[in-house]
N, C-alpha and C positions, 0 to 999 in steps of 0.2 A: 208851406206859404200859399196863401189863397191867391187864385187868379180866375180870370174871367177866360173861356172860351167861346169862340161861336160855334153853333152847331153845325156838323159836317155829317157827311155820308158815314165817317168813321167813327164818330162818337156820340150821335144821336140816342143808341141805346143806354148811355151813361143818362141821359135826362131822362129818359122813359123809366128806367128801374129807379130811379130815385121816388117813384111813387107806386112802382108795382112789386117790388123784391120784398117777399115777407122777411126778411132778415134783416133788414132795415127798421123795422116795426115801428113804423110812422102813420097809423091808421089815419090822422088828419090827412095826410095827402094822398091816401090812397082813393079818395072821393075826386082828386082832380086827374085821374087819367085822362081822360076825355079832353080835357081843357089844356093839359100839356100838347098832348097830340096838335089838338087846333092851335096852340101860341107856334109850336115848331111850323107847322104848315102856313100860318098866318106872317110867319116871319121869312120865309122862302119866297112867298107869291106876294106880298105887299112891301114895297120899297120904303115905306115909314113905319115899319114895325120890326124888331129885333127881337131874339132870344139869345141867350148865353147858357154855359153851365158853369157852375162855381166848382172850380177843383181845390182840393188842399192837397198839392203835389199833383200824384196820379189818381187820388181818390175824388170822384164826384161826390159833391157835399149839397149841392144846392142847385136850383134854377132860377133863371129870371126873364121876363118877358116884359119890354117895355114899346113905348112908340110914340107918334104923334096923336094926340087927343084932341078932338076938334079944329084940326088942320095945323094948329100951330104950339100945342102945349103939350111938353113932354109928360108922358103919364107912365109911371112904373106900376104895371098893370099886375103883374102876376110875381110873386118872389118867395118861395119856398126854401127852407133850409133843411136838409135832412137830418144833420147831426147835432140839432141843440138836445137832445135826449141825452148826448153824450156829455154834457155840461161842456162844450168847448166854446161856445160863445161865437158860433161861426155868423150868426145872423148880424150881429152888431159889426164883427170885423169885416164881414163883405159888404154892408151898405156904403162905406166910401168908396169901395173900388168900383160899384154900381153907378153912384153918382157921379164919380169921375168919367167913367163910360157913357154915361149919357151928356154929358159936358162936351166931351169929344166928338160927338155924333151931332149934337144940335146947338152947341154953342152956349154963351153965358144967358140963360133965362131961367125961368122956375119950374121945377119939375114938380110934379102932383103925382098924389097917391089917394085912394080910395079905400078908407078901413071903416069897418063897423065897430060902433063905440063899445059894444059888448066884447070885442076882442083886444082886453086891455094889456096883454103883454105886447100884442103889435102896435097899440097905440102909443105904449112907453117905449118902444124901441125907435120909431120916428119921432117922438117926442124930446127923445134923448138927443138926437142926432140933429135937431134943429128944425124939423119940419112943424109948422104951426096951422091950424084950424083956418081954413079959407073963407067960412061961413057959407058954403055951398054943400049940396046934397046931390049924388047922382045915382040912380037907384037906390034909395033908402041907407045910402052909406055916406059918412061923411068924408069932404074932401079936406085933404092936408096938402102944404106947399111949403117948398123949399127953395130959397134963389140960390142960384149959383153965381157966383160973382168972380170974376179973373181977377 
């Protein structure tokens, strides 16, 4: 069963190994080693940012980093799923947990994500969940929004 865990002194390696363990054979994520480390540090030292490790039972399968963008807008900033290559659909299964966690922390508001249009797989995942284009761009990426309602 999937669940989210805060990054701690005991489990931080699980998050790092998602992007560095050659047995996972996820070369796209290998490019994000520095970003993962930065995300963990930012979540520790900046109160408006958080990161969680996504677990399936005891096995780390993903990593999520989110926080308040432009002071008041929750932004799902980084979301990586390790085991999609296994065909388990963790990306789709974890997204509701992530949105629920953001809602618990920030209340009922709109959640934003920035996506490159050329990343059709990610665009499809978010659109299927209910994210819609916001008509904005941020550093060359399109901004998508999902409204959390209580």
